[in-house]
N, C-alpha and C positions, 0 to 999 in steps of 0.2 A: 551551364554550371558544371563544376567538377567536384568530385569528392576525394578526400585524402585516401591513400592506399597504404597498406602495411609495408610495402617495399619501396616507399619514397616516391612513387609515381602517383599522379592524380588520374582518376577515372571519370569519364563523362557521366553525368546524371541525366537520366531520361525519364520523363513523366509517363505514367500509365496512359493508354489511349482513351480511357474513360474519364480522365481527371477533370476535364472541362465540361462534362455533361452535367445537367442539373441534378441536384440532390432532391430526392422525393421521399417525404415522410410517409411510411406505410401504416404506422401505428404509434401512438404516443400514450404513455402511462404517466403516473405521477413522478417516477424517478428515471425511466428509460424511454428511449425513442428508437424504433426500428426504421432503418432508412435503406434506400437503394440509390446507387449512382451507376448508370449503365449496367454492366454485368455484376457489379459488386453489391453484396448485401452485408449490412453491418448495424451495430447498435451503438448508441451514444447516450450520454446523460441528458435528461430533459432539463429545460429551463436554465441551461448554462451551469448546472451544478458541477462542482469539481470534487476532487478527493485529496486527502492528505494521509500519508502513511509514515509511521514513526519507528525508527530503530532506537529503542530506549536502552541505554547502557548504564549499569550500576556497578559499583565497586565496593567490595568488603574492606574493612580496615587493614587486612593482610595483603590487599592488592588484587585479590581474585576478582576477575571481571565477570559480570552476569548480563544477560539480555532478558528483557521483560517481554514475554510472549502472551498471547491470548488464544483461547479456543472457544468455539461456539458451534452449535448445529447450524449448518447451511442447507436450506431447503433445496436450492438448485442442484446440490451435490448429493443430497440424501444421506449425509453423514456429517460427523464433526470435523472441523477444519482447524489446523494449527496455523496461526497467522501472527504478523506483527500488528500492533495496535494501529487502527486506521479509522477514518470516518469521512463523512461528506462535508464539504465546505459550502456554506451559503444555502443549505437545504431547508432551514427553518424560515417561516414567513417573516419578512423584514430583514433577513440576513443575507440578501443578495450581494452586498458589498463586503462580506466577511473575507479576511485574508487567511492564507494557509497557516501562518504562524499561530493566529488566534484559535483557529479550528483545531490545530494539532494539539495545542496546550489543553483545550477543553476535552478533546477525545481521549487523550492520554490519561487525564485524571478520571474521567467518567469510566473508562474501560478497565484501567489498572489500579487506580487509587494512588498513582505516583504523580507528583508535580515536578516539572523540570526546571532546574536553575538556569540551564542553557539549552536553547533550541537553535539548531543550525540547519539551514536549507541546503540540501545536497543536490537538488536539481529536479527537473520535471522528467518523468518517465512514462512510457506506454507499456501496458501489461500484455496486450495481445493485438498488435496493430493491424493484423489481417482481418480482424473480426470486430474489434471494438475501438471506437474513436476516443474513448476516455483516456485522459492523462491524469497522473497523480503527482503531487509534490511530495518528494521524499525528504524527511527531516531526521536529524540525529539529535536525540535528547540525552543530556548528561546532567550531572549534579542533581540526581534524583532525591526526592524526599517523599516518603510514604505518608500520605495525608488521609487515606481512606481505604476501604476494602476493594473498590473497583466493582466490576460486574456489569457495567453498562447501565443504560436506562431501562425502564420497566419493560420486561419481556425479552430482553436480549440474552440474559442468562450466560454471561461471559465468565469463563474461568481464567484466572491469572496464573502464569507459570514464570517463576524466576529461575533461569537456567544458567549454570556456569558455562562460559564459552568453551572451556576445555572439554565439557561433557555434552555439548550441543549435538554433535554427530550421533552419539549413542541415543540421546533423548529423541531425536527426530526419527531414527531407525525404529525404535520401540513404538513410537506413536504410529508409524506407518504399518508395522507388523500387526498392530491392534486393529487394522482395517480403517483407520482414519485418513483424512485428506491432509495434504500439506500445501499451503499457499506458495506460489513460485518465489515470492520475496524472501522466504526463508533461505533459499539457495544463496542469496547474497551474504547471509550471516555465516555460511559455511566456508566463505572465502576470507581468510584472515587479512589479506591485503586490503580488502574493501573497508574493514572496520577501522584499521589504523589505531592510533592512540588518541586519548582525549586531548 
């Protein structure tokens, strides 16, 4: 196999020497599984659970574009985290066949109170491939209609932030200065080319 290269040449792809060793489950909980394969240690989602993350874009009548963000306390970080809306796919009993579009629509409304008129799949991405095998489906939500307050399900205590894109850099900097965490997916929003137009 060969991979494309920025300078027009293709480079050979070489698998890791432990790639064909057996995967060993060291511990499994309700939502995550700790595994080893040779010298590698990593974590994956239990029971084939997947995730969906949503870039939700709203527009004022004057054309000003906004992104809908959420924040909540994250126990593994020990602090509040600024994030794009996201949630698990197929994590409820009987929901094993749920698709990412259905889950994204549900999670967006639960967390933010917005319903999307359009949901577009942008692709599958990996957040930390050296340590976590989990992939998430990234979606763009537009034609938003506010139908509720959001806040998530009981106990999630999610806060909703509607931030003008032209003010996002300042908003994130102030959030960080306050000592809070910022999810890596927020970095995508700081790249104008990634967002494009509706």
